[in-house]
C-alpha positions as CSV (number, residue, x, y, z in Angstrom):
1,M,122.8,78.3,113.6
2,K,122.9,81.5,111.5
3,T,124.5,81.5,108.1
4,Y,124.8,83.6,104.9
5,N,122.0,84.3,102.4
6,G,121.6,81.4,100.0
7,A,123.3,78.7,102.1
8,L,121.5,75.6,103.4
9,G,122.6,73.5,106.3
10,I,126.0,75.0,106.6
11,D,127.5,77.8,108.7
12,V,129.4,80.8,107.4
13,T,132.6,78.7,107.1
14,G,130.9,76.0,105.1
15,K,130.7,73.5,108.0
16,P,127.6,71.3,107.8
17,H,125.3,71.2,110.8
18,T,122.6,68.6,111.7
19,T,119.1,69.7,110.8
20,I,116.1,69.1,113.0
21,L,114.7,66.5,110.6
22,E,118.1,64.7,110.6
23,L,118.3,64.8,114.4
24,A,114.7,63.5,114.7
25,K,115.6,60.6,112.4
26,K,118.8,59.9,114.3
27,N,116.7,59.6,117.4
28,G,114.5,57.0,115.8
29,K,111.5,59.1,114.8
30,A,109.6,59.0,111.6
31,T,110.0,62.1,109.5
32,G,108.1,64.0,106.8
33,N,108.7,67.0,104.6
34,V,105.7,68.5,102.7
35,T,105.5,71.6,100.5
36,T,103.6,73.2,97.6
37,S,106.9,74.4,96.1
38,E,109.5,72.3,94.4
39,I,110.8,70.0,97.1
40,Q,114.3,71.4,96.4
41,D,113.1,74.9,97.4
42,A,114.7,76.7,100.4
43,T,112.4,75.6,103.2
44,P,112.1,71.8,102.4
45,A,115.8,71.7,101.3
46,A,116.9,73.3,104.6
47,L,115.8,70.2,106.4
48,I,117.6,67.6,104.2
49,S,120.7,69.3,102.6
50,H,124.0,70.9,103.2
51,I,125.0,73.1,100.3
52,S,126.6,76.4,99.5
53,Q,123.9,77.7,97.1
54,R,120.1,77.1,97.5
55,K,119.5,77.0,93.7
56,C,121.6,73.8,93.2
57,Y,118.5,71.6,92.7
58,G,120.0,68.9,90.5
59,P,123.3,67.7,89.2
60,E,123.2,70.1,86.3
61,E,122.8,73.3,88.3
62,T,125.2,72.0,90.9
63,A,128.0,71.5,88.4
64,E,127.4,75.1,87.2
65,R,126.7,77.0,90.3
66,C,128.3,75.2,93.2
67,S,130.8,72.8,91.7
68,A,132.6,72.1,94.9
69,D,129.4,70.5,96.2
70,A,129.0,68.2,93.1
71,L,129.3,64.5,93.6
72,E,131.9,64.3,90.8
73,N,134.1,66.7,92.7
74,G,133.8,64.9,96.0
75,G,131.0,67.0,97.4
76,P,127.7,65.8,99.0
77,G,125.8,66.3,95.7
78,S,122.8,68.4,94.6
79,I,119.8,69.1,96.8
80,S,117.8,66.3,95.0
81,E,120.6,63.8,95.5
82,Q,121.0,64.8,99.2
83,L,117.2,64.4,99.6
84,L,117.4,60.8,98.5
85,N,120.3,60.2,100.9
86,A,118.4,61.9,103.8
87,R,115.6,59.4,103.2
88,A,112.7,61.0,105.1
89,D,109.8,58.6,105.3
90,V,107.4,61.0,103.5
91,T,108.4,63.7,101.0
92,L,105.7,65.5,99.1
93,G,105.6,68.5,96.7
94,G,106.7,69.6,93.3
95,G,110.0,69.6,91.6
96,A,109.7,66.5,89.4
97,K,111.8,68.0,86.6
98,S,115.0,67.9,88.7
99,F,114.5,64.2,89.1
100,R,114.8,63.7,85.4
101,Q,118.4,64.9,85.5
102,T,121.1,62.3,85.4
103,A,123.6,61.6,88.1
104,K,127.2,62.4,87.0
105,A,129.0,60.3,89.7
106,G,128.5,57.8,92.5
107,D,126.8,54.4,92.5
108,Y,124.0,55.6,90.3
109,A,126.0,57.5,87.7
110,G,124.2,57.5,84.3
111,K,120.8,57.0,85.9
112,T,118.2,59.7,86.3
113,L,117.4,60.6,89.9
114,E,113.9,59.2,89.6
115,E,115.4,55.9,88.4
116,Q,117.8,56.1,91.4
117,A,114.9,56.7,93.8
118,A,113.1,53.6,92.5
119,A,116.3,51.5,92.7
120,R,116.8,52.7,96.3
121,G,113.3,51.5,97.4
122,Y,111.3,54.8,97.2
123,L,107.7,54.6,96.2
124,V,107.2,57.4,93.8
125,V,103.7,58.8,93.4
126,K,102.6,61.5,91.0
127,D,98.9,62.2,91.6
128,A,96.3,62.5,94.4
129,K,94.8,59.0,93.8
130,S,98.2,57.3,94.0
131,L,99.0,59.1,97.2
132,A,95.6,58.2,98.7
133,D,96.3,54.5,97.9
134,V,99.6,54.5,99.8
135,K,99.2,52.3,102.9
136,A,102.6,52.7,104.6
137,A,105.8,54.8,104.6
138,N,109.0,53.7,106.3
139,Q,112.7,53.3,105.8
140,D,112.2,50.2,103.7
141,K,109.7,52.0,101.4
142,P,109.8,55.8,101.8
143,V,107.2,57.8,99.8
144,L,108.3,60.4,97.3
145,G,105.4,62.5,95.9
146,L,106.2,64.5,92.8
147,F,103.0,66.3,91.8
148,S,104.3,69.0,89.5
149,D,107.4,69.7,87.3
150,G,108.0,72.9,89.2
151,N,106.0,74.6,92.0
152,M,102.5,73.2,92.5
153,E,99.7,75.5,91.2
154,V,98.1,78.0,93.5
155,A,94.5,77.6,94.7
156,W,93.2,81.1,93.8
157,E,93.9,83.5,91.0
158,G,93.4,87.2,90.2
159,P,95.2,90.1,88.5
160,K,98.6,91.5,89.6
161,A,98.3,94.6,91.6
162,S,99.0,97.9,89.8
163,Y,99.8,101.5,90.5
164,R,96.6,103.1,91.9
165,G,94.9,99.8,91.3
166,N,92.7,100.2,94.4
167,L,91.3,103.5,92.9
168,D,91.4,103.1,89.1
169,K,90.7,99.4,88.6
170,P,87.5,97.4,89.4
171,V,87.2,95.6,92.7
172,V,88.4,92.0,92.2
173,E,86.7,88.9,93.5
174,C,89.2,86.1,93.8
175,K,88.4,82.9,92.0
176,P,89.6,79.3,92.1
177,S,92.6,79.0,89.8
178,S,91.8,77.8,86.3
179,K,95.2,76.2,86.1
180,L,94.8,74.0,89.1
181,D,95.6,70.4,88.3
182,P,92.6,68.3,89.3
183,N,94.8,65.3,89.7
184,A,97.2,66.9,92.2
185,P,96.6,66.8,96.0
186,T,95.9,69.9,98.0
187,L,98.1,70.9,100.8
188,A,95.5,69.8,103.3
189,Q,95.3,66.4,101.6
190,M,99.1,66.0,101.7
191,T,99.2,67.1,105.3
192,E,96.5,64.6,106.3
193,K,98.1,61.8,104.4
194,A,101.6,62.5,105.8
195,I,100.2,62.5,109.4
196,D,98.3,59.3,108.7
197,L,101.5,57.6,107.4
198,L,103.7,58.8,110.3
199,K,101.4,58.8,113.3
200,D,101.7,55.1,114.3
201,H,105.5,55.1,114.5
202,E,106.5,53.9,118.0
203,N,108.9,56.8,118.6
204,G,106.7,59.5,117.3
205,F,107.3,61.8,114.3
206,F,108.5,65.1,113.0
207,L,106.7,66.7,110.1
208,Q,107.3,70.0,108.3
209,V,104.5,71.5,106.2
210,E,104.9,74.6,104.0
211,S,102.4,76.6,102.0
212,A,105.2,77.9,99.9
213,S,103.5,80.2,97.4
214,I,102.2,82.7,100.0
215,D,105.8,84.1,99.6
216,K,105.9,83.5,95.8
217,Q,102.6,85.3,95.2
218,D,103.7,88.1,97.4
219,H,106.8,88.5,95.2
220,A,104.4,88.6,92.2
221,A,102.2,91.2,93.9
222,N,99.2,88.9,93.4
223,A,96.9,89.3,96.4
224,C,94.4,86.6,95.3
225,G,97.2,84.0,94.9
226,Q,98.7,85.0,98.2
227,I,95.5,84.9,100.2
228,G,94.4,81.6,98.6
229,E,97.7,80.0,99.7
230,T,97.2,81.4,103.2
231,V,93.7,79.8,103.3
232,A,95.5,76.5,102.2
233,L,97.9,76.9,105.1
234,D,95.0,77.5,107.5
235,E,93.4,74.3,106.3
236,A,96.6,72.3,106.8
237,V,97.1,73.8,110.3
238,Q,93.6,72.8,111.3
239,I,94.4,69.2,110.4
240,G,97.6,69.4,112.5
241,M,95.7,70.9,115.4
242,E,93.0,68.3,115.3
243,Y,95.6,65.6,115.6
244,A,97.4,67.4,118.4
245,K,94.3,68.0,120.4
246,T,93.3,64.4,120.1
247,H,96.7,63.0,121.0
248,G,97.9,65.6,123.5
249,D,101.6,64.9,123.1
250,T,102.2,66.9,119.9
251,L,103.8,70.3,119.5
252,V,102.4,72.4,116.6
253,I,104.4,75.5,115.6
254,V,103.1,77.9,112.9
255,T,105.4,80.7,111.7
256,A,107.1,82.1,108.6
257,D,110.7,82.3,107.5
258,H,110.6,86.1,106.9
259,A,108.2,89.0,106.5
260,H,107.2,90.4,103.1
261,S,106.0,93.5,101.3
262,S,102.2,93.3,101.4
263,Q,100.1,95.4,103.7
264,I,96.3,95.9,104.2
265,I,95.5,99.6,103.7
266,E,92.3,101.8,103.6
267,A,90.3,101.0,100.5
268,D,90.3,104.5,99.1
269,V,93.7,105.8,100.1
270,V,96.2,107.1,97.5
271,S,99.2,104.8,98.1
272,P,102.7,104.5,96.6
273,G,103.6,101.2,95.0
274,L,101.2,98.6,93.6
275,T,97.6,98.2,95.0
276,Q,94.6,96.0,94.5
277,A,91.1,96.3,95.9
278,L,89.5,92.9,96.8
279,L,85.9,91.9,97.6
280,T,85.9,90.0,100.9
281,K,83.6,87.2,101.8
282,D,81.3,89.5,103.8
283,G,81.0,91.9,100.8
284,S,83.4,94.5,102.1
285,V,86.2,96.0,100.1
286,M,89.8,95.5,101.3
287,A,92.8,97.0,99.6
288,V,96.3,95.5,99.6
289,N,99.5,97.4,98.9
290,Y,102.9,96.2,97.6
291,G,105.3,99.0,97.9
292,N,108.9,98.0,98.4
293,S,110.1,97.4,94.8
294,E,109.6,98.9,91.4
295,S,110.9,95.7,89.7
296,D,108.9,92.7,88.7
297,S,109.5,91.1,92.1
298,Q,108.5,92.5,95.5
299,E,111.0,91.8,98.2
300,H,111.3,90.4,101.8
301,T,111.3,92.8,104.7
302,G,112.9,92.6,108.2
303,A,109.7,92.9,110.3
304,Q,109.2,90.7,113.3
305,L,107.2,87.5,112.7
306,R,104.3,85.9,114.5
307,V,105.1,82.5,116.0
308,A,102.1,80.5,117.3
309,A,102.4,77.2,119.1
310,Y,100.2,74.6,120.8
311,G,101.2,71.6,122.9
312,P,104.3,70.6,124.9
313,G,106.9,73.4,124.9
314,A,104.5,76.0,123.4
315,A,105.3,78.4,126.2
316,N,108.8,78.8,124.8
317,V,107.6,81.0,122.0
318,V,105.7,83.5,124.2
319,G,107.1,87.0,123.9
320,L,110.2,87.3,121.8
321,T,112.2,84.3,120.6
322,D,115.2,84.2,118.3
323,Q,114.4,82.5,115.0
324,T,117.1,79.9,115.5
325,D,115.8,79.2,119.0
326,L,112.9,77.3,117.4
327,F,115.3,74.5,116.7
328,F,115.9,74.0,120.4
329,T,112.2,74.4,121.2
330,M,111.4,71.5,118.8
331,R,114.5,69.5,119.9
332,D,113.5,69.7,123.6
333,A,109.8,68.9,122.9
334,M,110.8,65.7,121.1
335,E,113.5,65.0,123.7
336,L,116.1,64.6,121.1
337,K,119.8,63.9,121.9
């Protein structure tokens, strides 16, 4: 299904459509949704919500920005409220602040969404140790990990790119982020734990994992932040691949939702836009360019995306495939009805 920009889980007429996570759950599979962003952000929310505006995270934003979707107006509720209704077995990421908002209608009116989660049987965990201690996740006791008020902190840090930065500024060596929360799990740890909690389900499982701030750091023209999050994604992919190679009945798909502004360029070229020279692991200099916006935020582009896959149904992504066809590739691999 294709829709308009900003919509989640609905078509251009506003009609809701079943997501791949919802379909997997209807077919008796365990489900998981993992991200380093707020769990109400576009990618994780696209799996569990049906709403006219992607920024309607909690009851407060929903009342203001998409009032027809609000519970008090007979709608399905905010993304956070729909997340609780969707009831994936494992949901991990940031976005805790939205769960401090209070429901305006429904059975839990007057309670915060975190209080509602606890009342509905969710196990809410807020740090890596608590997550590591979880022994099971199921429909009786789904796990909701809230590890940051907003987006989780990125792994690497460095300066924002600047005009002629590759020529006029010192070469940058990316460093681990000084803001990293030592108590928060990494994407790799969240991925490994999610697989561990889902893998023994008798009907198999569906798991979405997102390294969300590759995009966000690209918007910010921060090459170190962007590359660090790509490394985090690679570590998570390796965990998924290790499981798939061991079990042999698991399809792993790695892709992006859109292209972006960054490009690798010659280290000494005079380039329009913002640039940054980086010191690579082997001691070479690599320059990165961000050149499609003069505002504070770089923008998405329409370039074709790489889709890589391993396991049953992987041949369906060879050559060119429409973005929405990935739904059917996953559906058929899981034999969903």
